[in-house]
Structure formats: C-alpha cells, structure tokens
VOBA-457942 format. One line per 8 residues: their letters; for each residue x, y, z of C-alpha. Coordinates in steps of 0.25 Angstrom, whole numbers, plus 2048, in hexadecimal, padded with zeros to 3 digits. Each point is the difference from the previous one (the first is absolute). Layout:
<atoms>
a) X Y Z  ...
</atoms>
This chain:
<atoms>
mteaatfh) 68B DF0 066  80B 809 806  80C 7FB 807  7FB 807 80D  7F3 7F9 800  803 7F6 80A  7F5 7FF 80A  7F4 7F6 7FF
lemtrqir) 7F3 7FD 806  7FB 7F2 803  7F1 7FC 803  7F8 7F4 801  7F1 7FD 800  7F8 7F3 801  7F4 801 7F6  7F4 7F7 800
aprervfd) 800 7FD 7F1  808 7F7 7F7  80D 804 7FA  7FB 801 7F2  7F5 80A 804  80A 808 808  80A 800 7F5  7F6 804 7F5
aftdqaal) 7FC 80B 808  80E 806 7FE  800 7FE 7F1  7F2 802 7FC  7FC 80E 7FB  7F2 800 805  804 7FA 80D  80B 80B 803
avwhcprg) 7F5 80B 7FD  7F8 7FA 80C  80A 7FE 80B  80E 806 7FD  7FF 80D 809  800 803 80E  7F3 801 808  7F9 80D 7FE
mqvleasa) 805 801 7F2  7FB 7FA 7F2  807 7FC 7F4  7FC 80A 7F5  808 7F9 7F5  807 7F3 7FF  808 7F9 7F4  808 7F3 801
darvggry) 807 7F9 7F5  804 7F4 809  80C 7FA 7F8  80F 801 803  804 80E 7FA  7F1 804 800  7FC 80C 808  7F5 804 80A
rlvmgakd) 7FB 80E 805  7F6 804 80B  7FA 80D 802  7FB 801 80F  7F6 80B 804  7FF 805 80F  7F3 806 805  805 80E 7FF
geqhivgg) 803 7FE 7F1  80F 7FE 801  805 7F6 7F6  80C 7F6 803  805 7F9 7F3  80A 7F4 800  805 7F7 7F5  80A 7F6 7FD
eyqkidra) 805 7F4 7F8  7FE 7F1 803  80D 7FA 802  7FC 7F1 803  7F3 7F9 800  7FE 7F1 805  7F1 7FF 801  7FB 7FD 80E
dflaytwq) 80E 800 806  808 80C 7FE  7FF 80E 7F9  80B 80B 7FF  7FD 80E 7FB  806 80E 801  7F9 80B 807  802 80F 7FD
wegseppa) 7F7 80C 803  7FD 80A 7F6  801 80F 802  805 805 80E  7FC 7F4 808  80C 7FB 809  809 7FA 7FD  800 809 7F3
gvrtliei) 808 7F9 7F5  804 7F4 808  7FB 7F2 7FA  7FE 7F6 80B  7FD 7F1 7FF  7F5 7F8 805  801 7F1 802  7F3 7F8 803
tltdkdgg) 802 7F1 805  7F3 7F8 802  800 7F2 807  7F5 7F7 805  7FD 801 80F  7F5 7FC 809  7F6 7FE 7F5  803 80E 7FA
thlhmrhs) 80C 808 7FB  80C 806 807  804 80C 7F9  80E 806 802  804 80D 7FA  80E 806 7FF  800 80E 7FB  80F 804 7FE
gfpdtatr) 808 80C 7FB  7FB 80B 809  80A 80C 801  7FE 802 80F  7F9 7FA 80C  7F6 80B 800  7FB 7FD 7F2  800 7F2 803
dshaggwq) 7F8 802 80D  7F6 809 7F9  7FC 7F4 7F7  7FD 7F6 80C  7F2 806 804  7FC 801 7F1  803 7F2 7FD  7F9 7FA 80C
svfnnlsd) 7F4 808 7FC  801 7FB 7F1  801 7F2 805  7F3 802 808  7F9 803 7F3  807 7F4 7FA  7FA 7F7 80B  7F3 806 7FE
yvdaegsa) 800 7FD 7F1  805 7F2 800  7FA 7FB 80D  7F2 7F9 7FE  7FB 808 80C  805 80D 7FB  803 80A 80A  7FA 7F7 80B
gtltvygd) 80D 7F9 7FF  808 80C 803  7F8 809 809  7FD 7FB 80F  7F9 807 80B  804 7FA 80E  7F6 801 80B  7F2 7FD 806
arstyvrt) 7F5 803 7F7  7F8 806 80C  80A 80B 802  7FB 80E 7FB  80E 803 7FB  801 7F3 7F8  7F3 803 7FA  804 80E 7FC
vrlaleek) 80C 7FA 7F8  7F7 7F5 7FA  7F6 80B 7FC  80A 808 7F9  805 7F4 7F8  7F1 7FC 7FC  7FD 80E 7FC  80D 800 7F7
gvaytlkp) 7FB 7F3 7FA  80D 7F9 804  800 7F1 804  807 7FC 80D  802 7F5 80A  7FB 802 80F  809 7F8 809  7F9 7FF 80E
laphndel) 80A 804 80B  7FE 804 80E  808 80C 806  80E 7FD 805  7FF 7F2 7F9  80E 7FB 7FD  7FE 800 7F1  7FA 80E 801
lahnpfgr) 80C 805 807  808 7FD 7F4  7F8 80A 7F8  7FE 80A 80B  80A 801 80B  7F6 807 809  7F6 7F4 7FF  7F4 809 7FB
ipafadgp) 7F6 7FD 7F5  7FF 802 7F5  80D 7FD 7F9  801 800 7F1  809 7FA 7F5  801 802 7F1  80A 7F5 7FD  80D 804 808
iefyetra) 7FB 80E 802  7FA 801 80E  7F9 80B 808  7F9 801 80D  7F8 80C 806  7F2 801 7F9  802 80E 7FB  80D 7FC 7F9
ilsyindv) 7FA 7F4 7FA  7F5 808 7FA  809 80A 7FB  808 7F5 7F8  7F3 7FA 7FB  7FB 80D 7FB  80D 804 7F9  803 7F3 7F9
fggpnlip) 7F3 7FA 7FC  7F6 805 7F6  7F1 803 803  7FA 80B 807  809 80A 807  7FD 7FF 80F  806 80E 803  7F7 80B 7FC
qtgptara) 805 807 7F3  7F8 80D 801  80B 808 806  809 802 80D  7F4 803 809  7F9 7F3 7FD  80D 7F8 801  804 806 80E
rceqwisl) 7F1 7FE 804  801 7F1 7FD  80D 7FF 808  7FA 808 80C  7F5 7F5 801  809 7F5 7FE  809 806 80B  7F4 802 809
inchgyda) 7FB 7F2 7FF  80E 7FA 802  805 809 80B  7F3 802 808  7F4 7F8 7FA  806 7F2 800  805 802 80F  7F2 804 805
mvrryvlh) 7F7 7F9 7F7  807 7F3 7FE  80B 7FE 80B  7F8 805 80C  7F2 7FD 7FB  7FE 7F5 7F5  80B 7F7 805  7FA 800 80E
yvfpkgqd) 7F4 7FA 7FB  807 7F6 7F6  80A 7FC 80A  7FA 803 80E  80A 801 80B  7F7 805 80C  7FB 7F9 80C  7FA 7F2 7FD
gqpdrati) 804 801 7F1  7F7 80D 7FE  804 80C 7F9  808 80A 808  7F5 80B 802  809 80A 806  809 800 7F3  7F4 800 7F7
eaalpeia) 7F9 80C 807  80D 808 800  801 7FE 7F1  7F2 804 7FC  801 810 801  80D 7FF 7F7  7F8 7F7 7F6  7F5 80A 800
rqldaleq) 809 80C 7FD  807 7F8 7F5  7F3 7FC 7FA  7FB 80E 800  80C 805 7F8  7FF 7F5 7F6  7F1 802 7FF  803 80F 7FD
ayggrdfl) 80A 7FB 7F6  7F6 7F9 7F7  7F6 80B 7FF  7F7 7FD 7F5  809 7F7 7F9  802 7F1 800  80F 800 803  809 807 80A
vgntlsma) 808 808 7F5  7F9 805 7F4  7F7 7F7 7F7  809 7F4 7FE  805 7F5 809  80E 803 807  809 7F9 809  7F9 808 80C
dlffapiv) 7F3 7F8 7FD  808 7F3 800  806 802 80D  7F3 804 806  7F6 7F6 7FB  805 7F4 807  7FF 807 80D  7F2 804 7FE
eylarfpe) 7FD 7F2 7FD  803 7FD 80E  7FA 80C 806  7F3 7FC 7FB  801 7F3 807  801 805 80F  7F5 807 807  806 80E 804
saamletr) 807 802 7F3  7F4 7FB 7F8  7F7 80A 807  80A 80B 7FD  7FF 7FC 7F1  7F1 801 800  801 80F 802  80B 802 7F6
tnirrgha) 7F9 7FE 7F3  80C 805 7F7  809 7F5 805  7F4 7F6 7FF  7FE 804 7F1  80F 800 7FD  801 7F2 806  7F4 7FB 7F8
vmrarpsy) 807 804 7F3  80C 7F9 805  7F9 7F3 803  7FA 800 7F2  80E 800 7F9  805 7F2 7FB  80D 803 808  7F9 800 80D
aatqpdfg) 7F8 7F3 7FD  80D 7F9 7FC  807 804 80D  7F5 7FD 80A  806 7F8 80B  7FA 7F4 807  7FC 806 80D  7FB 7F3 806
</atoms>
C-alpha cells in the first residue's frame, strides 16, 4: 500500500446465517462464483487459495459486456471469526496500482451473524465513496446466498396487497423469478414513513438500499435481476412507446380510473355511506378516452408494446382488474375487445395468480 492511502470505509450487516456459513462464503471458490459481485453483474471466473499467502481472483461481468477484475492475497484467516485480504484492481480500474486491505470480522448476534467490514488504504475520499454502493450490493448477494430464505430475506415490498402499484412491483419480481417478502403496511403508517417520507405505497428495500416511487423501483428490479427484460429491446421507438403508456397510466389513468372512480366504490364517502356519484360521473368521460387510447395501442397484439410483456402491461393490468368489478367501467371494457384479450393473457400468467389480492 502507498503511504498516501489513508482513507477507509467501514460497513456492517446483520445476516441470518451461522458464522461458519458466512465465513466459508468468503473463502470457498464455488461460493465466490455465485455471490461476489454487485447486483446486475455476474462472476465469470473465480479462483481462491484460502490460506495465508494464498491468492484469489474474481472476474466480474456487466450486462454490457464490460469486465472488472480484482485479486489479492490472504493475510490472516481465523475461520468463522476474522479474515483479512488485500484487494487490487487489474487494468485501468480505480484506484489503479493501489493495493487496499479488507478486514472481515464476524460475531454471533440475534441468532445470526453480525458482519463488520473495514476496507482501508484508499488514496482519496472519492475512490473510497465509489466503493460504498458496490459493497452494499455485493453484501445483498451474500445475504441471498447464505440466508435460508434466499432473496426473500433481503428484498422487502412494503404496502397493501390491494394497491395497484404494490401489485405492479410484485408482478415485476414474480416475472423476474425473484423471491421477496411482502410486509403489509397502510399508507402513512409510522413504519412506512421510515421507508418513504411521503407515506405512499409501495416502498421497496434491497437490504439497506431503498427506493420509493413505483417506476423507480421497477427500473432497479429490471436492471439488477436476471430474467426477462421488462423494457422492450426492439429499438428506441418501442422503448419510448413503453414509457409513453407508463406515463399515461401514472399521470392520467390512475387519477381518473382509480382515485376518482374505483376508490369511490371501495371506500364510499358520499351521503349515507354511498359512492359519490358526482365524482364518479365526472371521471367516466376521461376513463373512456384513456381506454380508447389503450385499446388502440394493443391493436391485434396481446401486449401494449410489441409481442412481449413490458412494464406498461404491469402498470395497466392491476387497474383493469378493478375496472372489471364496477358497473360503468365493466360496460366500457365489454366494447374494448383488445383490452379484454390482453387482460385475459395477463390473468393466465403465473405472476398474476401469485399476486392476486384478497378482495374480501
């Protein structure tokens, strides 16, 4: 290490697995090949000679084909308690030519393992800080690997299963084949406010990495997990069209179809506990125009954009589920056969059955 390398990064993580299993994940070559890279990447090659003086090397590949290669030497090994090893990027990776030191300390805590990492020897704060997000993501993969529940122990969706936006997030995770935990929380719940200061649902956590706003959550899910790409890959027109329908649904459709229509049936606030007819009637012309645009978007296809499922379908399908349940909108759907056909295709998908709420 150079004398100028004086900055360090410290990070902790509570992991639901025994210390021995966590420790072995750091030293076993086959294990490293599974988890030791940030979300959205994969380990292409892994080698590990886990003894003092032995070396390891990891080749990590990004979706765009770029490779990131790191290696080092084991400095100290106390199984299940402590591990120290050097860390040096190959090629032009920053900090080029600088060897840093990683120290992992494991202790028993709350039936699992408390992990403390100290990564020292950075030449400046910018380089140190650039590693922080990567390590958080890497440790999420570690948690997935050693936790008996897999990614369900790392990923949490906060919100009410009946919410169309909560269901959109869950549909995306199901389509990606990623296990998660749904934690039921009502909007503006005190616990929810700790994850979204605006009190809206859903909120989403991947370990300590948290997001709110459904479109942002789906962007993250699509980028970091495998499975089908939920953004059309057939060119810029298709990608823009997908964003157009998402924007229509979020900026206009949800307001008219859900906020000013469906919710007035589900939570009636009119006289004598009846739905507010004036609000409902005012929303109907807007709903009809929006459904006309979406009906035309389907054409003869089963999906809103192209011939494969996209995020646009995941935003729209939970709303259609509600529209089919109330009289005026159900009548509108009867005359919009493309929407009905597309929704029938969605209802047949395993992800749809897995996320069906209990409507009571």
